[in-house]
MARRO-62398 format. One line per field, with one value per residue (C-alpha): residue in three letters; x, y, z; residue number from 1. Coordinates in pm, 1 decimal, padded with zeros to 6 digits. Example, Ala and Ser with C-alpha at 12.3 -4.5 7.8 and 13.67 -1.06 7.14 Angstrom:
2
code = [ALA:SER]
x = [01230.0:01367.0]
y = [-00450.0:-00106.0]
z = [00780.0:00714.0]
pos = [1:2]
END
This chain:
191
code = [MET:SER:THR:ILE:ILE:PHE:THR:ALA:TRP:GLY:TYR:GLU:VAL:SER:LEU:LEU:GLU:LEU:VAL:ALA:ALA:ILE:THR:SER:PHE:ILE:GLY:VAL:TRP:LEU:GLY:THR:THR:GLY:LYS:ARG:ILE:THR:TRP:PRO:TRP:TRP:ALA:LEU:SER:SER:ALA:LEU:TYR:MET:VAL:PHE:PHE:TYR:ARG:VAL:ASP:LEU:PHE:ALA:SER:ALA:GLY:LEU:GLN:ILE:VAL:PHE:ILE:LEU:ALA:ALA:ILE:TRP:GLY:TRP:ARG:ASP:TRP:ALA:PRO:THR:GLY:ALA:VAL:PRO:GLY:ILE:LEU:ASN:ASN:ARG:SER:ARG:VAL:PHE:TRP:ALA:LEU:GLY:THR:VAL:VAL:LEU:VAL:ALA:VAL:LEU:THR:PRO:VAL:LEU:SER:ARG:MET:GLY:ALA:ALA:ALA:THR:TRP:SER:ASP:ALA:PHE:LEU:LEU:ILE:GLY:SER:LEU:VAL:ALA:GLN:ILE:LEU:MET:VAL:TYR:GLU:LYS:THR:GLU:SER:TRP:ILE:LEU:TRP:LEU:VAL:VAL:ASP:ALA:ALA:GLY:THR:ILE:GLU:TYR:ALA:TYR:LEU:GLY:TYR:TRP:PHE:THR:ALA:VAL:LEU:TYR:ALA:LEU:PHE:THR:LEU:ILE:ALA:ILE:LEU:GLY:TRP:LYS:ARG:TRP:TYR:ASP:THR:ARG:SER:ASN]
x = [01226.2:01207.5:01052.1:00706.8:00461.0:00137.1:-00007.4:-00287.9:-00474.7:-00167.4:00063.1:00320.5:00305.0:00665.8:00681.2:00809.2:00517.2:00265.6:00436.0:00453.8:00082.9:-00030.8:00178.2:00057.2:-00323.0:-00268.1:-00115.5:-00381.4:-00645.2:-00507.1:-00442.6:-00815.9:-00882.5:-00651.1:-00453.9:-00068.4:00036.8:-00024.1:00288.7:00563.0:00334.7:00355.4:00750.2:00775.0:00575.2:00721.3:01056.4:00919.5:00766.7:01067.2:01235.6:00944.1:00872.8:01232.0:01291.8:00982.7:01099.2:00867.8:01118.8:00915.4:00681.7:00990.1:01126.1:00801.6:00845.9:01145.0:00916.5:00679.2:00890.4:01031.6:00649.4:00588.9:00866.4:00731.1:00369.5:00487.4:00652.0:00364.7:00046.0:-00061.6:-00039.8:-00405.1:-00421.5:-00514.3:-00763.9:-00879.1:-00924.7:-01024.4:-00831.9:-00959.6:-01072.6:-00720.5:-00520.5:-00724.2:-00659.4:-00267.8:-00223.9:-00413.3:-00238.7:00068.5:-00010.9:-00086.5:00240.8:00438.4:00293.3:00353.1:00716.2:00783.6:00661.5:00895.8:01161.8:01066.5:00999.6:01358.7:01433.2:01257.7:01011.4:00775.4:00525.5:00522.1:00239.5:00043.6:00352.6:00423.0:00055.3:00097.7:00386.3:00282.3:-00074.1:00066.7:00350.0:00063.1:-00193.8:00068.2:00159.9:-00198.0:-00236.0:00046.6:-00126.8:-00436.5:-00663.8:-00973.9:-00876.0:-00590.3:-00857.0:-01068.5:-00671.9:-00595.4:-00938.4:-00846.3:-00452.1:-00551.5:-00826.5:-00529.6:-00304.3:-00541.6:-00551.1:-00165.5:-00084.5:-00373.0:-00251.4:00110.8:00003.4:00065.7:-00254.0:-00217.4:-00096.4:-00385.8:-00611.4:-00457.2:-00490.5:-00866.6:-00873.5:-00736.4:-00974.3:-01272.1:-01079.6:-01005.1:-01377.9:-01416.7:-01125.6:-01291.8:-01600.0:-01437.2:-01211.2:-01508.2:-01729.4:-01435.4:-01285.1:-01227.8:-01382.8]
y = [01653.9:01870.0:02161.9:02280.2:02244.7:02378.5:02455.6:02229.9:02286.0:02494.4:02216.8:02228.4:01968.1:01881.7:01737.3:01450.0:01367.4:01419.8:01233.5:00957.8:01007.5:00993.8:00702.3:00512.8:00611.9:00446.2:00123.3:00078.1:00146.7:-00133.3:-00366.7:-00346.0:-00492.6:-00742.9:-00677.2:-00748.5:-00427.3:-00281.4:-00385.2:-00170.9:00094.2:-00049.1:-00041.4:00300.5:00487.5:00282.0:00374.6:00745.2:00711.0:00559.3:00875.4:01089.8:00908.2:00876.8:01246.6:01315.2:01036.3:00785.2:00459.2:00207.8:00319.6:00398.0:00050.9:-00090.4:00066.8:-00189.4:-00474.2:-00316.1:-00320.6:-00693.7:-00785.6:-00608.0:-00827.3:-01110.5:-01019.3:-00941.5:-01286.4:-01486.2:-01348.2:-01463.4:-01242.9:-01232.4:-01091.9:-01220.0:-01509.1:-01412.8:-01680.5:-01672.3:-01804.9:-02105.2:-01994.3:-02122.1:-01924.5:-01642.1:-01656.0:-01729.9:-01420.3:-01216.8:-01325.5:-01282.4:-00953.9:-00844.7:-01000.9:-00826.7:-00504.4:-00590.5:-00647.3:-00344.9:-00081.4:-00038.0:-00090.2:00206.5:00404.9:00315.4:00465.4:00780.8:00754.9:01010.8:00746.1:00413.5:00159.2:00348.6:00335.9:-00030.4:-00145.0:00034.0:-00156.9:-00494.2:-00458.6:-00329.7:-00623.4:-00864.0:-00710.7:-00717.9:-01113.6:-01179.6:-00959.4:-01159.0:-01493.1:-01346.4:-01371.1:-01134.8:-01081.5:-00881.2:-00588.7:-00640.6:-00574.0:-00260.7:-00136.6:-00120.2:-00024.6:00277.5:00377.3:00412.9:00545.2:00810.9:00903.1:00867.9:01065.2:01364.5:01358.9:01423.4:01725.0:01543.0:01644.9:01543.0:01200.2:01166.0:01250.8:00969.3:00717.7:00825.5:00751.2:00431.6:00333.2:00374.2:00197.9:-00088.4:-00163.2:-00163.7:-00412.3:-00616.5:-00607.4:-00685.2:-00962.2:-01119.1:-01139.3:-01276.6:-01506.4:-01879.1:-02137.3]
z = [-00750.8:-00417.0:-00627.9:-00471.2:-00726.6:-00559.5:-00194.2:-00117.9:00230.1:00366.7:00265.8:00005.4:-00264.9:-00421.1:-00782.3:-00625.6:-00386.4:-00667.6:-00964.5:-00691.3:-00618.3:-00997.4:-01071.6:-00756.5:-00830.5:-01181.1:-00999.9:-00759.2:-01026.6:-01242.9:-00953.7:-00918.2:-01283.5:-01229.4:-01494.2:-01536.7:-01595.5:-01285.9:-01141.5:-01353.0:-01178.0:-00824.4:-00868.7:-01052.6:-00757.4:-00460.6:-00566.5:-00577.1:-00283.1:-00088.3:-00110.1:-00032.1:00321.8:00376.0:00342.0:00621.0:00868.7:00785.3:00798.7:00778.6:00521.2:00304.7:00377.2:00270.6:-00072.2:-00125.8:-00056.2:-00296.5:-00567.3:-00522.6:-00510.6:-00829.9:-00994.6:-00817.2:-00936.3:-01257.5:-01288.1:-01137.7:-01288.1:-01611.6:-01925.1:-01911.5:-01540.7:-01228.7:-01144.1:-00783.4:-00531.6:-00166.4:00161.7:00373.2:00715.1:00865.3:00611.2:00725.4:01073.2:01024.3:00830.0:01055.9:01390.0:01192.5:01114.7:01499.6:01604.4:01386.6:01433.5:01824.4:01734.4:01497.4:01707.2:01988.3:01699.2:01548.5:01855.0:01946.2:01608.7:01649.8:01395.3:01314.1:01357.5:01554.5:01593.6:01311.3:01099.3:01150.4:01101.0:00782.5:00684.8:00803.8:00696.4:00356.0:00332.9:00359.8:00147.1:-00127.7:-00052.2:-00055.0:-00397.1:-00546.0:-00483.1:-00606.6:-00284.0:-00280.4:00069.0:-00017.1:-00097.6:00232.1:00441.1:00175.9:00263.4:00636.7:00569.5:00336.8:00585.7:00860.0:00614.6:00541.8:00914.2:00958.0:00687.2:00778.8:01137.7:01036.1:00814.8:00523.7:00324.0:-00016.6:00067.8:00278.9:00021.3:-00222.7:00091.6:00101.6:-00261.7:-00229.2:00087.8:-00202.1:-00468.0:-00214.4:-00215.7:-00599.8:-00609.4:-00340.6:-00541.7:-00871.1:-00756.4:-00562.2:-00826.5:-01072.6:-00794.1:-00877.3:-00624.1]
pos = [1:2:3:4:5:6:7:8:9:10:11:12:13:14:15:16:17:18:19:20:21:22:23:24:25:26:27:28:29:30:31:32:33:34:35:36:37:38:39:40:41:42:43:44:45:46:47:48:49:50:51:52:53:54:55:56:57:58:59:60:61:62:63:64:65:66:67:68:69:70:71:72:73:74:75:76:77:78:79:80:81:82:83:84:85:86:87:88:89:90:91:92:93:94:95:96:97:98:99:100:101:102:103:104:105:106:107:108:109:110:111:112:113:114:115:116:117:118:119:120:121:122:123:124:125:126:127:128:129:130:131:132:133:134:135:136:137:138:139:140:141:142:143:144:145:146:147:148:149:150:151:152:153:154:155:156:157:158:159:160:161:162:163:164:165:166:167:168:169:170:171:172:173:174:175:176:177:178:179:180:181:182:183:184:185:186:187:188:189:190:191]
END
């Protein structure tokens, strides 16, 4: 799957990256609707992106895909067949998740640096922020989309900076989709 399909912005897009991007886009879009079918798409796209990120030395992003696959199994199991019933976190839980995210990013950044990762603090944030957002999504919390918005914006910047333009554009689209997901889930949330 390392066959080059086309060149975008001077960047060669492989078949692997293209298929990963398409399946990921479908999974994220379905997530905004709260449909349970989102989870198999997340699992497939995560498996593909795990290989892609590992090949380009983004170790935290590659490892994150394993978490996404496990979360997809968890989400498939725990969401009702009719889909998500969005709810909101209380203020205490919001503080807990926010502080936990900051602390874990601070711990992971030097580890990635010692591993010789292509990116350190930004990849640490993408890993931890995505992990937290994914857990909140499995728990059907509207705040997951707020965190996805921030994570996807950071991913857009990181991948553009590293020259992975196709994936950067995908993450820019994810940023816009996160706004839509936030609105849809907020409008249908349970109290």
